[in-house]
Every structure is written in structure tokens, then in C-alpha cells.
N, C-alpha and C positions, 0 to 999 in steps of 0.2 A: 233812468234819473234824466238824461237827456231828453225824453220826450214831457214828464213838468216840468223842466225850465221853456219849453219852449210854449206849452199855452198859459205857464206863467207870464211870457212874454203879451201870448196874443191876448188875454185876462191889462195885462196894461197898456196896450196896441187901443183894444177898448178904452177904454177905460176914458183916454186922450179924444173915442168920439172920431179913429178914426178907422179905413176901412181893411181885413186881416182876412187870410185864408189860410188854412193851414190842413196838408192834403196829406193823405196816405194810405197804403193798401188797403183795397178793399174786403177782404178779410182778414186785416189789419185788427185787437182785439186793445187799442191803447184807447181808442172814442170809449173803452167803459170805464176807465181811469175816474176817480171823483173828478180832480181838478177838469178833466176833460166835459164832464158831467153840468157842475159849474157854468163854465161858461156857454155849454146849449143853453141852455136854461135862461143868460143871458137875454133880453127885449132884441129881436134880430136878426137872431143866430141862428143859422138850420147848415141841412149835412144836404148834402149836393152827392150825389154818385152817377159815375160814367162807363164807359166802358172807352179802351183807347180803339178800340177794333170799328168802330163806328170813327173813328177820325183818320181811316186809315191807314194806322200801324201794323208796318206788316216786320215777317221774319225778316231776316237778312241775307236768308242761305234759299231757302223756302221757299219767301215771297210769298205764303199766305198772311192772311191777317188774324193777328196777338189776341183774343180776352182780354188782356191785361183789366184787372181795376180795380179803381180810386174810388174813394170818400172824402174827402171836400167839408172844413169844418168853415163856416164861412156867413160872414154880418155881411156879401158886399151882393144888393141882388142885382146886381150886370153878370152875373154868371153865371145863377140860375140856370140861360138855357146851355149854358153846358153841360148841364148835367141829359144825358141821353149814354141810355140800357142799350144793349143790344139788341139788335130786333130778331135774331134765331135768321135768320137772310140767308146765309151763306158758314162756310166750312171757320175751322181753327185752329192753325198750328197750335199743341202743345208740346210746354217750353220746356225742360228739363232740367234735372239737374247736369251738375260735369260730370261728375260722376254718380254709382247708385249710390252713394253713404244717403239720401235727402229718400229715398225710393224706399232704398230695404227697411229704415227708420218705421217710415209708411206701413207698410208693408210690415213688421211687424209688428206695428199697435193696430193695425185692422184685424188681423190677426187674437193677438194678443183678447182686444174687443169681444169681437166674435164668438171668440170661447166661453163668454161668461151668461 
């Protein structure tokens, strides 16, 4: 519900002829919600994607670059040059959950899917 309200605020800002940007993780499905689809269809709205590694974002313990992706819905044209995707010329630190719950669930669903 919060995601819907944020999109509605974005529409309000757009209707005031102001610039706005809404960001979310690259793999998130939030932008598939109808309120975001409708916002994206407005004149001048576009998606921009970027990877943190291209901005030198490093893991604090390993000092390796972190791939983390970001997707931004905006109407601010000056943000477009920030949309830099990983050029794959370097290694990445693989982020892991603090406990194994996430990894165990991933293994469970992967196994279930491949059993089909």
C-alpha cells in the first residue's frame, strides 16, 4: 500500500509540472503495479537503471565492488547520464543474507521448480 501512495504522490508532483524520481531495486516488481504503469505512460516519464559498482560502491569488509542494481522512474532529464550499467570488467562481492533463511528458501523454490 505504501508503494501505491508513493506513486500517487509522484502523480501529484507531475501534475504540478515539477520534477520527481522514484527509485527501487532493479529486480523489484513494484513498477509493474498499474499506478506505476500509468505514471510511466505520462509524457516525459522514463526509466533509468544503474549499478552501484560503476560508482565505486564497495563492500565494507571485502572492499570488493557491489553489483546492486537500481531502477528509477523519473521525468528529470538531467538524471539520464547517471544510468550507467556494469561494464563487467571487474569482480563483485556477492551479498548474502545474515542468516540462511533467504538462501534456504531460494534453494527450496529452485528445487521445486526444477522438479516439474
